[in-house]
Structure formats: C-alpha cells, structure tokens
C-alpha positions in Angstrom: 177.3 62.2 81.7 175.5 59.1 80.2 174.2 59.0 77.2 171.0 58.7 78.1 171.2 62.5 79.8 172.6 63.7 76.7 169.4 62.3 74.6 167.5 64.4 77.5 169.7 67.8 77.3 169.4 67.0 73.2 165.5 66.8 73.0 165.2 69.8 75.6 167.6 71.9 73.6 165.5 71.1 70.7 162.4 72.3 72.5 163.3 75.9 73.3 164.4 76.3 69.6 161.3 74.9 68.1 159.7 77.2 71.5 161.1 80.2 70.3 160.8 80.0 66.7 157.3 79.0 66.7 157.0 82.3 69.0 159.2 84.1 66.6 157.6 83.7 63.4 154.0 84.2 64.3 152.4 87.4 63.8 148.7 88.7 64.7 147.2 91.5 63.1 143.5 93.3 65.3 140.9 95.9 64.8 138.7 96.8 67.4 135.4 98.5 67.2 132.9 99.4 70.0 129.5 100.3 70.8 128.5 102.3 73.8 125.1 103.3 74.4 124.9 105.2 77.4 121.1 105.1 79.5 119.4 107.2 82.0 115.9 105.6 83.7 113.3 108.6 83.4 111.8 110.3 86.7 108.2 109.7 86.9 106.6 112.3 88.5 103.4 114.2 88.3 102.5 117.7 90.5 99.3 118.5 91.9 98.1 122.3 92.9 95.4 125.1 92.0 96.6 126.2 88.3 99.0 123.9 85.6 102.6 123.7 86.0 102.3 123.4 89.6 105.3 120.8 90.9 104.1 119.7 94.2 102.7 116.3 95.0 100.7 117.4 97.9 97.8 119.6 98.1 95.7 121.0 100.5 92.3 121.6 98.5 91.0 124.9 99.3 87.5 124.3 100.5 86.2 125.5 104.1 86.2 122.1 105.9 84.8 123.1 109.2 81.3 123.7 110.2 79.7 121.7 107.7 76.1 120.4 108.4 73.1 118.6 105.6 72.7 120.2 102.2 76.3 121.5 101.7 78.6 121.2 98.6 81.8 123.2 98.2 83.9 122.4 95.1 87.3 123.5 94.0 89.4 122.8 91.0 92.3 120.7 91.2 95.1 120.7 88.4 97.2 117.8 87.8 100.7 118.1 86.1 102.7 115.6 84.2 106.4 116.9 85.6 108.0 114.1 83.7 110.1 113.4 81.1 108.0 111.7 79.0 104.3 110.8 78.8 102.6 109.2 81.5 99.1 107.7 81.5 97.6 108.5 84.7 94.9 107.0 87.0 92.6 108.8 89.7 91.8 107.1 93.6 89.8 108.4 95.9 89.6 107.0 99.7 88.2 108.0 103.1 89.8 106.5 106.3 86.5 105.8 108.1 83.7 103.1 106.3 80.7 102.1 107.5 77.5 103.2 109.0 77.4 106.5 110.9 80.7 107.7 109.7 81.0 111.3 108.0 83.4 109.7 105.3 81.0 106.9 104.3 78.0 109.8 104.3 79.7 112.0 102.2 78.9 111.9 98.4 82.1 113.1 96.1 82.2 113.6 92.4 85.1 114.6 90.0 84.9 116.5 86.4 87.2 117.4 83.9 87.1 120.3 81.6 84.6 122.3 83.8 84.6 124.7 86.6 83.0 125.8 89.7 79.9 127.0 89.7 78.3 128.8 92.4 79.8 129.5 95.7 79.9 127.7 99.3 77.6 126.1 100.7 75.8 126.0 97.3 78.8 125.2 95.0 79.1 122.4 92.0 81.0 121.2 89.6 80.7 121.5 85.7 82.2 119.2 82.7 82.4 115.4 82.3 82.0 112.5 85.0 85.3 111.1 86.1 84.5 109.7 89.7 81.4 109.5 91.8 81.6 108.8 95.3 77.7 108.9 96.2 77.0 109.0 100.1 76.5 106.1 101.9 79.0 104.0 99.5 83.0 103.6 98.4 84.9 105.2 95.9 84.8 103.3 92.9 87.9 101.3 91.8 90.8 103.3 89.9 89.5 105.3 87.4 91.9 105.4 84.2 92.6 109.4 82.5 94.6 109.9 79.1 98.1 110.1 79.2 100.0 113.3 79.4 102.7 114.4 77.5 105.5 116.1 79.6 104.1 119.2 80.9 100.9 118.6 79.9 97.9 118.9 82.5 94.3 118.0 83.6 92.2 120.4 85.2 89.9 118.3 87.5 87.2 120.1 89.5 85.8 118.1 93.0 82.5 118.7 94.4 82.1 117.7 97.8 79.2 117.2 98.9 77.1 116.3 102.2 73.1 115.1 101.3 69.9 116.8 103.1 69.7 113.3 104.5 72.8 113.1 106.3 72.2 111.3 110.0 71.9 113.4 112.9 74.8 111.1 114.4 77.1 112.8 112.0 77.2 116.0 114.3 81.1 117.0 115.3 82.5 114.2 113.2 85.3 114.7 110.8 87.0 112.8 108.2 90.0 112.8 105.4 89.5 112.8 102.2 92.1 112.0 100.0 92.5 111.5 96.0 95.4 110.2 94.5 97.5 110.4 91.2 99.3 108.1 90.2 101.1 107.6 86.8 102.7 104.1 85.9 105.0 103.5 82.6 105.9 100.2 81.7 104.6 96.3 82.8 
C-alpha cells in the first residue's frame, strides 16, 4: 500500500475514534412540562313558545287566522327562552312576504310589547306592556330591535297584537299573508 493511502486510512481511523469519543462523552438531561387546554364552543340557541322554557325554534302563534275583517284585533303571548349555556343578547325583527299597496301584510298593524299580558278577547284583544315594536298599517317593520341580554335558561314574555284597521281597503277581501317575528341571539363579533 502506498504511503499516501496509509495516511488517508490513518486520518479516517482518527476521525472515527474522535467521533465515537465525542458521542460517548456527551450527556444530556432534559425535563418537560405541558400545558393543555381543552376547548369546546358554545351552541347559541333560542326556544320560542307559549310558556317559559320552550325549546322549539318554530312556534305557530295561537290566534285565529281566518275570516279577518276591518277593525279586528287579536293578541297572544310569545315567550322566548335562551336555551344556550351562555348569556346572549337578543334582537327581534319582523317581516311579511307581501308589501306594497293593496296587500294584507302591508295593511296589518303589528305591535309587540314586553312584560305585558293579553287584554280582552278576539276580535278586540289587545296587549298591555312596554312597546318594543310597532309596525303601523301601510308601513314596513322597523329594523332589528335590541332586547336585554338573556341569561342561560332565562325567558322574555312578549305580547303580540295583530290588527286590521277599520280603514282597511275593500280590495283586501279574500287575501292572506304570513307575519313572521324572528328572534336572533348573536355572540362574538
């Protein structure tokens, strides 16, 4: 073997010995700690019905919807319940599918009051309480109305009064509509 080859072998052997020596003399001590957070998102939900604690998200208001005539009023209680595990701010919007002149939805007056009761009976039932929403005959519903924040399990009782004014047009005979109140709970930005 040549002198140059022996030098290369010697250098390689030294590298291996130094490498093993370096590895065998290293010592590492470690310690760890972990912080874990389990997170689940809340489910925001509302119930609506005739009594506190309602869990349904659809409710047919118990009024007689047939055979309305000018001057008729009907009223019913609607209870909104926070079925969420967290407090939620509440808002209310109203709508009718038919707008414009000579439509029943436009001709109706709808009043929503808080903390009240139904006074009288149909066809002259009205609501007592504090005014929350007032949709006048011939007008659209106002924009969303904010209500107080509801704690988990808390409810708000509202009285809803539907009226067909005595001045309603004769052209409304035989027409129909749907009045919808939508209760919305929104948390976060």
